[in-house]
C-alpha positions in Angstrom: 0.1 0.2 -0.1 1.4 3.3 -0.8 2.1 6.2 1.7 0.2 9.2 1.8 3.2 10.9 0.5 3.1 9.0 -2.6 -0.3 9.3 -3.5 -1.5 11.8 -6.3 -3.8 14.6 -5.4 -6.7 12.9 -7.0 -6.1 9.7 -4.8 -5.8 11.6 -1.8 -9.3 13.4 -2.5 -10.8 10.0 -3.1 -9.5 8.8 0.0 -10.9 11.9 2.0 -14.3 11.3 0.4 -14.3 7.6 1.3 -13.2 8.5 4.8 -16.1 11.1 5.1 -18.6 8.5 3.8 -17.5 6.2 6.6 -18.3 8.9 9.0 -21.5 9.5 7.8 -22.5 5.8 8.2 -20.9 4.6 5.0 -23.9 5.7 2.6 -22.9 7.7 -0.6 -25.0 8.7 -3.3 -23.0 8.1 -6.9 -24.1 9.3 -10.1 -22.5 10.0 -13.8 -20.4 13.1 -13.8 -19.9 13.2 -10.1 -17.6 15.8 -8.9 -16.5 16.8 -5.2 -18.5 20.1 -4.8 -15.4 21.9 -3.4 -13.4 21.4 -6.6 -16.4 23.1 -8.6 -16.9 25.9 -6.0 -13.2 26.9 -6.0 -13.4 27.7 -9.6 -16.2 30.1 -9.6 -15.6 34.0 -9.9 -17.4 35.9 -7.6 -19.8 38.5 -8.7 -18.6 42.3 -9.0 -20.4 44.3 -6.3 -21.6 47.8 -6.3 -24.1 50.1 -4.6 -26.7 51.5 -7.2 -28.0 54.7 -5.9 -31.2 54.2 -7.9 -32.2 51.0 -6.1 -30.9 51.9 -2.5 -33.0 53.1 0.4 -31.9 54.6 3.7 -28.7 55.7 5.1 -25.3 54.1 3.9 -25.0 52.0 6.9 -28.6 50.5 6.2 -27.5 50.2 2.5 -24.3 48.4 3.4 -26.5 45.8 5.4 -28.6 44.7 2.7 -27.4 42.7 -0.5 -29.2 41.7 -3.5 -27.1 39.8 -6.0 -28.3 39.1 -9.6 -26.8 36.2 -11.4 -26.3 32.4 -11.5 -26.8 30.9 -8.2 -23.8 29.2 -7.5 -21.7 32.4 -8.4 -24.1 34.5 -6.2 -23.1 32.1 -3.3 -19.5 32.4 -4.0 -19.8 36.2 -4.0 -21.3 35.8 -0.3 -18.6 33.4 0.7 -16.9 36.1 2.8 -20.1 35.7 5.1 -19.7 32.0 5.5 -20.4 30.7 9.2 -22.7 33.9 9.9 -26.2 32.5 8.8 -28.6 31.3 11.1 -31.1 29.8 8.8 -30.9 28.8 4.9 -34.6 28.7 4.1 -34.9 28.1 0.2 -37.3 26.8 -2.6 -34.7 25.5 -5.4 -35.7 24.6 -9.0 -37.6 21.1 -9.1 -37.0 18.7 -11.7 -40.5 18.7 -13.2 -39.4 18.2 -16.9 -40.9 21.5 -17.8 -39.1 24.3 -15.8 -35.5 22.8 -14.7 -32.8 24.4 -16.8 -29.4 22.5 -17.0 -26.5 23.9 -18.2 -24.3 21.1 -19.5 -21.0 23.0 -19.4 -21.6 24.5 -15.9 -19.5 21.8 -14.1 -16.6 22.1 -16.7 -16.9 26.0 -16.7 -18.9 27.1 -13.7 -18.5 30.9 -14.7 -20.5 30.1 -18.1 -23.7 32.7 -17.8 -25.8 30.4 -20.0 -28.7 28.9 -18.1 -28.9 26.1 -20.3 -32.1 24.3 -21.9 -35.0 23.1 -20.2 -34.6 19.3 -19.4 -37.5 17.2 -20.9 -39.6 14.7 -19.1 -38.1 12.0 -21.3 -34.6 12.9 -20.7 -33.0 9.7 -19.1 -30.3 11.9 -17.2 -32.7 14.3 -15.7 -32.0 13.0 -12.2 -28.5 13.0 -12.3 -28.1 16.3 -13.9 -30.3 17.8 -11.1 -28.2 16.3 -8.4 -25.0 17.5 -10.3 -26.9 20.9 -10.4 -27.8 20.8 -6.5 -24.8 19.0 -4.9 -22.2 21.9 -5.0 -24.9 24.6 -4.1 -26.0 22.5 -0.9 -22.4 22.2 0.0 -22.2 26.0 -0.2 -25.3 26.3 1.9 -23.8 24.2 4.7 -20.6 26.4 4.3 -22.7 29.6 5.2 -24.3 28.2 8.2 -23.3 29.0 11.7 -22.4 26.0 13.8 -25.8 25.7 15.3 -27.5 26.9 11.8 -30.3 25.3 10.1 -31.1 24.5 6.3 -34.8 24.0 5.6 -35.3 23.4 1.9 -38.5 22.9 0.0 -39.1 19.9 -2.4 -41.9 17.8 -3.9 -42.5 14.2 -4.6 -40.2 13.9 -7.8 -36.9 14.5 -6.3 -37.6 14.1 -2.5 -35.7 10.8 -2.1 -32.7 12.1 -4.1 -32.4 15.4 -2.3 -32.7 13.3 1.1 -29.8 11.2 0.2 -27.6 14.2 -0.8 -28.4 16.1 2.4 -27.8 13.0 4.3 -24.4 12.8 2.6 -23.4 16.3 2.9 -24.8 17.1 6.4 -24.9 13.7 7.9 -28.0 11.6 8.6 -27.6 12.4 12.4 -28.0 16.0 11.7 -31.4 15.4 10.1 -34.1 17.5 12.3 -37.1 16.4 10.3 -39.1 16.1 7.3 -42.0 18.4 6.9 -45.1 17.4 4.9 -47.1 20.7 4.2 -50.7 20.6 2.7 -50.5 22.8 -0.5 -54.1 22.1 -1.4 -56.9 21.3 0.8 -59.3 20.2 -1.9 -58.5 17.0 -4.3 -57.9 17.8 -7.7 -59.7 15.8 -10.7 -56.5 15.6 -12.4 -55.9 11.8 -11.5 -54.7 9.8 -14.6 -53.5 6.2 -15.1 -49.9 7.2 -14.1 -50.7 9.3 -11.0 -53.5 7.1 -9.4 -53.8 9.7 -6.6 -54.1 13.6 -6.4 -51.0 15.1 -4.9 -51.9 17.7 -2.1 -48.6 17.8 -0.2 -45.0 19.0 -0.6 -42.2 18.8 1.7 -39.7 20.7 3.7 -36.3 18.9 4.4 -34.8 20.4 7.9 -31.1 19.7 8.5 -28.7 21.3 11.0 -25.1 21.7 10.6 -24.4 20.5 14.0 -27.7 19.0 15.8 -26.1 19.2 19.2 -25.8 23.0 18.8 -29.0 23.6 16.8 -32.1 25.0 18.7 -35.8 24.7 17.8 -38.0 27.5 19.3 -41.1 26.5 21.0 -44.4 28.0 19.0 -46.6 30.2 20.9 -49.5 28.5 22.5 -53.0 29.5 20.9 -56.0 30.7 22.9 -57.7 27.3 21.5 -55.3 25.3 23.2 -55.5 27.3 26.6 -59.4 26.9 26.5 -58.9 23.4 27.6 -57.8 24.7 31.0 -60.7 25.7 33.6 -61.7 25.3 37.1 -63.9 22.4 37.5 -63.5 22.7 41.3 -62.5 25.4 43.7 -58.9 25.4 42.8 -57.7 29.0 42.1 -55.2 27.3 39.4 -56.6 26.6 36.0 -56.1 22.8 35.0 -57.2 20.2 32.5 -57.8 16.5 32.8 -54.8 14.5 32.6 -54.0 10.7 32.1 -52.0 8.7 34.7 -51.8 5.7 32.3 -49.7 5.1 29.3 -49.1 2.6 26.6 -46.8 -0.6 27.2 -48.9 -3.1 29.1 -47.4 -5.8 27.4 -43.8 -4.8 28.7 -44.7 -3.3 31.9 -47.2 -5.9 33.1 -46.0 -4.9 36.6 -47.8 -1.5 36.1 -51.1 -3.2 35.2 -53.1 -3.6 38.3 -56.5 -2.4 39.9 -57.0 0.4 42.1 -60.4 0.5 44.4 -62.7 3.7 44.3 -63.5 4.9 47.9 -66.9 6.2 46.3 -68.1 3.0 44.9 -65.7 0.3 46.2 -65.1 -0.7 42.6 -61.9 -2.1 41.4 -60.7 0.0 38.4 -58.2 -1.1 35.8 -56.1 0.8 33.0 -57.9 0.6 29.6 -57.0 -2.2 27.5 -53.4 -2.1 26.5 -52.3 0.3 28.9 -50.8 0.6 32.2 -50.1 3.0 35.0 -47.5 5.6 34.0 -46.2 6.5 37.6 -44.5 4.4 40.4 -46.9 2.5 42.5 -45.8 4.3 45.7 -46.6 7.6 43.9 -49.9 6.4 42.6 -50.6 5.4 46.3 -49.7 8.7 47.6 -52.3 10.2 45.1 -55.0 7.9 46.1 -54.4 8.5 49.8 -55.1 12.1 49.5 -58.8 11.3 49.5 -58.8 10.5 53.2 -58.4 6.6 53.4 -55.4 4.3 53.5 -54.4 1.7 50.8 -52.8 -1.5 51.0 -51.6 -4.2 48.5 -53.8 -7.3 47.8 -52.8 -10.2 45.5 -56.0 -11.9 44.1 -54.0 -14.8 42.8 -55.1 -14.1 39.1 -51.5 -13.8 37.5 -51.4 -9.8 37.9 -49.7 -7.5 39.9 -51.5 -7.0 43.4 -54.2 -4.3 43.5 -54.3 -1.2 45.5 -57.4 -1.5 47.7 -58.6 0.5 50.8 -57.6 -0.7 54.1 -60.2 -0.8 56.8 -64.0 0.3 56.3 -65.4 1.1 53.0 -68.1 3.2 54.6 -65.5 5.3 56.3 -63.8 5.7 53.2 -66.6 6.8 51.3 -67.5 9.5 53.9 -63.9 10.9 54.0 -63.9 11.1 50.0 -67.3 12.7 49.8 -66.4 15.3 52.5 -63.2 16.0 50.5 -65.2 16.2 47.1 -67.8 18.6 48.8 -65.1 20.9 50.1 -63.6 21.9 46.8 -60.1 22.1 45.4 -59.7 18.2 44.8 -56.4 16.7 45.2 -54.0 16.4 42.0 -55.2 12.9 41.5 -58.9 13.0 41.4 -62.0 10.7 40.7 -63.9 11.7 37.5 -67.8 12.3 37.3 -68.3 13.4 40.9 -66.4 10.2 42.3 -68.0 7.7 39.8 -65.2 7.8 37.2 -61.7 6.6 36.7 -58.9 8.1 38.6 -57.2 10.9 36.7 -54.5 13.6 37.1 -55.1 17.6 37.2 -52.5 19.2 34.8 -52.2 22.8 35.6 -51.8 25.5 32.7 -49.1 27.3 34.9 -46.9 24.0 34.6 -47.3 23.4 30.9 -44.4 24.9 28.8 -44.8 28.3 27.8 -45.0 27.3 24.1 -45.5 24.0 22.1 -43.0 21.8 20.6 -43.5 22.2 16.6 -44.5 18.8 15.1 -43.8 18.0 11.5 -47.6 17.5 10.9 -48.9 21.0 10.4 -52.4 20.5 10.8 -55.2 21.2 13.5 -54.1 23.5 16.1 -56.0 21.8 18.5 -52.8 19.2 19.2 -51.4 18.3 22.7 -48.0 19.2 23.5 -45.7 16.6 21.3 -42.5 15.2 22.3 -40.5 15.7 19.0 -40.4 16.6 15.3 -40.6 13.4 13.2 -41.9 13.0 9.8 -45.5 13.6 9.3 -47.2 16.8 7.7 -48.7 20.2 8.2 -52.2 21.2 7.2 -53.0 24.3 5.3 -54.4 26.0 8.7 -50.8 26.1 10.0 -48.6 26.2 6.6 -51.0 27.9 4.3 -51.6 26.6 0.6 -50.3 27.4 -2.9 -53.4 29.3 -3.8 -52.7 31.6 -0.7 -49.2 32.0 -2.0 -50.5 32.9 -5.5 -53.0 35.6 -4.1 -50.3 37.3 -1.8 -47.6 37.4 -4.9 -50.7 38.9 -7.2 -51.4 41.6 -4.4 -47.7 42.7 -4.7 -46.7 42.5 -8.4 -50.1 42.0 -10.1 -51.9 39.0 -11.2 -49.8 38.4 -14.5 -46.6 37.6 -12.7 -46.6 34.1 -14.5 -45.9 32.0 -11.4 -48.1 28.8 -11.1 -46.9 27.6 -7.8 -46.1 30.1 -5.1 -45.2 29.0 -1.4 -47.3 31.0 1.1 -45.8 33.3 3.5 -47.2 31.5 6.5 -45.2 28.5 5.6 -42.0 30.6 5.6 -42.9 32.8 8.6 -43.5 29.5 10.7 -40.0 28.1 9.6 -38.2 31.3 10.3 -40.1 31.4 13.7 -39.0 27.8 14.8 -35.4 27.9 13.5 -34.3 31.6 13.3 -33.5 33.9 16.5 -35.2 37.2 16.6 -32.4 38.9 15.2 -30.7 36.3 13.2 -29.8 36.0 9.6 -31.8 34.2 7.0 -30.5 33.4 3.5 -32.5 32.4 0.6 -30.1 31.2 -2.1 -32.8 30.9 -4.6 -34.8 33.9 -4.4 -35.3 36.0 -7.7 -37.4 36.0 -10.7 -37.5 33.0 -13.3 -35.8 31.2 -10.6 -32.3 32.1 -11.9 -31.0 32.0 -8.3 -30.6 35.3 -6.6 -29.7 34.9 -2.8 -31.2 37.7 -0.7 -28.7 38.6 2.1 -30.5 40.6 5.0 
């Protein structure tokens, strides 16, 4: 085996690529004409920049803080390279490979400074996917370079290149840095355009969200809506608003020791968790909650193969009288019996103890959801993200209805993404802003 000093430059680069592939889990995407993105980027000449007084507004300091670059996308990104490591959020909507609106210049990777946008890639081009990947890869690499260590990339895409874009991002950012796959509802009524090749009406698109370093990235909480807070009220004399909470959880098959009955002091009935569920707190904590109703509980094994039940020790009549007195006095204990003592044992969840905001979920739908645990890979309904028609109307109100765009992302979608992944005074970069999807970054 050759020593590193004996290897050619190309061989060293290939070893680095292979090493990086192992660090990212050993998965790499390959395609015809593949070239390391940094080899392409370093040959790109930045755009000459100047201040145009006719297009400027505000003081000289204000003018210098905003930058609009017109030109080919990769060249514009290279022009912004001096700001690398300063962007909080890259939020972008790249050209999609639809076969009708994606332009590809066959010479751009051999001559990245060629200004020609190239021809439209037809739907029957057998290389259309690899051409799109070759177009996107160096740009995605540059986007990552622009991010702060805790920065986030949110990139819009539809179903045609979703899987390939995900593989590129897994390779460039690392699968471990994938925050989520947002599925947002672009239309809220099915279109009657289903043919033999489509079978279903497409009503959703996607936003892939990746962190430069997921350990340093921060996902902000969304504000709680009035509708969410309406769940909380006062059903007793408790001065603090609360909502019914569950003391059980899934997992009865693996936590059989947490499946047992508790005895009601009001009816004497033994009550079990619902089918497939178990008590979600320790036995001693549940026992302490039960005993706040004025009676003592003890374990009793019914020899039925289940964990011992918690039953009332002593007279049931005395237990009932004590529990009814507490019920009548108001301000019930944190663990309470539903339906005036006739229902199951529940938990009071106080509004003051709930997070000030809610963790965003990847399903942007009905805002009546509970506080979720994490962002996964589901979708966002139009109530939360807006829809394409809203975007068209918003753009038409600004530039007129003859703008020529057929699909426009709603402002609500972008506002929500910015709210979640960009600090209040952070920097947002859109590398594909501008008319005709030429690729004009906006720096603000």
